[in-house]
N, C-alpha and C positions, 0 to 999 in steps of 0.2 A: 422251676423258673423257665418261662418261655424265652425264645430267642430275643424278641423285642424287649422284654423286661430286663434281661441281662444287660443289654446295651444301654438302656435308659438308666439303670441303677449304677452301672460301673463305668460308663463312658464319660468323656469330657464334653461338657456343654459349651458350645460356642454360639452366642447370639448373633443372628444375621439381620434381624429386622423386627418391626413391631406392627401388629394389626391395629391400625388407627381407629377402626370402627368400634372396637371393644371399649367398654366403660372402665374396665380395670386393666392393669398392665398385662398385656398378652403378647408374648415375645416369640417370634419365629426363631428356631435354633437348629443346629446340627449337633447330634450326640455321637461322638466318635469313640470306638473301642477297637484298637488295632487298626486294621484296614477297612473296617466296616463303619459306615456313616449312616445314621438314621435321622431323618427329618422329624422334628418334634415341635410341640408347643410348650413353652415354659411360662408359668404364671406365678411369679414370686408373691408371697404373702405381703411383703412390704409394699407392693404396688396395688393392693386392694383398697377400695373406697368403703368406708363404713356404711352399713345399711341399717336403717332404723328398725326393720323387722327381723334382722338377723344380727342382734347385738353381741352374741356369744360365739366363740370359735372363729373359724376363718373359712373362706370359700374353697381354698385349696383342699382342706381336709374333707369337705363335702364332696368335692369332685372325686377324690380317691374312694370315699365311702360308696359313691354311686357305682364306680367301677367294680368294687367288691360285691355289691348286690347283684350286678349283672352276671358276675362269675358264679356266685352262689346259686343263682337261679338257672345256670347253664344256658343263659341267653347269648352271652358274648357279643353284646351290641354296643359296648363302650370301648373305644380304643384303649390299648394297654396304657395304664395310668399308674404313676407312682408318686410318692412324696420324697423329696431329697433336697440336699443343699445344692445351690447353683451359683452362678456369678453374682446374683443379687439377693442371696440368702435362700432360706428354705422356701420351697414352692411346689406346685404341681407340675409334673412333666408328663406329657401325653404324646403318644405316637401320632404323627401327622397322617391324615387320610386324604388321598387324592380322590376326588369325587368324579363321577361320570359326567362330563360336561354336556353330553347329549340328552341328559335327563332334565326335563323342565320341572323343577321342584314345585312350582306353583300349581301344576297339575298332579304331580306325583303324590303329594302329601294327603290328598283327599281320596285316594284309592282304597279298595278293599284288598290290601296286600298283606300276607301273613307276617312279614317282618315289621310292617307298620303297626299291626295289631300287637306284636310282642313289645314294641316301643310304648304303645299306649298302656299296656299292663305294667310295664316297668316304671313309667311315669307315675302311675297311680300308687305304686309301692313306695317310691322315693318322695312322693308329694312334690313333684316338679312344679315350680311356680312360673316357669318360663320356657316351655317347649315351643319354640318358634319353628317356622318352616325351614329357615336357614340353618337350624341346628341338626338337620337331617343330612347324613353323609352317605349317599348310595355310591358304592364303588363300581368300577366298570365290570367287575366279575359278578355283579348282582348282590353282593353282600351289603347290608345296611348297618351303619353305625350312627350313634348320636353323640353330640358333644355339648359342652357348656352346662354342667350340672352343679354349679356353685350355689345356686339359690334353691336348695332342696332340703328335705328332711325337717321342715318346720313342724313344731308340735301341734299347730293348728292346721285345719284342712285348708290348703291354699292352692289346690291343683288348678293350674292354668296351662292349657295346651291347645294346639290346633288339631289334635287327634281325637275328635269326639265321635267318629263314625260308628264306634261300637258301644256307645253309652247305653247302659241298661241291658246289654246283650249278655246271655249266659256264658259263663266261663267254660271252656272245654275241660275234659278230664286231664289232659296234659298240662293245661294252665294251672289247674288246682294242684296237681302233683308238684309243679314248680314252686308254688307258694308254700306248700307243706314242707318241701325240702328246705326252702329258705328259712322257715320258722324253726325247723330242727337245728339248722346251723346257727341261727341267732341265739338259740338257747344253749348251745354247746361252747366249747373253748374257742371255736372258730369265731364266735360272735364277740369275744372279749376285745378284739381290736377296735370295735366301734366305740368303746369307752374312751379311747384316745382321740377319736375323730369327731364325736357328737356329744351333745349334752345328755344327761340322764332323761330329761323330759322328751328329747327327740328320739332317743332309743326306745323308750316306752311307747311313744306314739307310733314308731315304725312297726313294732310288734303288734300293736292294736290294729293298725291298718291292714296288715297281712291277715290277721285273724278275721277281721270284718270281711275282707274279700273272700276268704275261704267260707265263711258263714253264709254270706249272701249269694255266693256263687255267680256273681255278675259284675260287670264293669260298673264303675261309679257313674253317677249322673252329674251334669254341670251344676254348680252351686247357683242358687238364686240370690245369694247375698253379696256377691262381688263378681266382677267380670271373669268369665271362665276362659277367655282367650287372651293371651298376652298382647300387649301393644308396644311397638308395632308387631304385627303377626309374622313378619318376615325377619 
């Protein structure tokens, strides 16, 4: 268990505010364990709005599932995320990331940056329907994280992202190795946890997407059947 995970799991959550731009209840909080305080985001399941295309399960579980995929692929591009009980019931708790205010995200997202490429592959795996520019969190030490992974893992192909600069490009050997490692974990006892987070159709679709990426050895292309970029893009 990492330092951040220990605090998020075992600390006391004290809500300090709410992010008003979010469509679901997204609460800013401090998680305190002893003398250590970690800033975090708390999204209680009770504050979620029903979505017609995600009728089963909850968004919080999908956020946690996305974190696990990032860890299984050794990408580490999702902030430490857990599921736990909080002041307003069970929800997702995620480490807060302070972004580099000197970076212009409107320019940054379109670059040929290795960490953005990792994010694009990650989004293809989790079938992210909402990768906006504002969901990219570059830290001032150069490390990139991504957030807001509640609308993911749909059993139908619904990939919508602003990161299309590698569409159709060949996957590297390292990227294929990461996908193969993920597939092994999904088929092992490590993958059993997804049975509590996703539906059986979504789990089967997840494995199928990973296998297809390995087979085609390339990044997916934008769909011609629906908008491939989320709106608003930021």
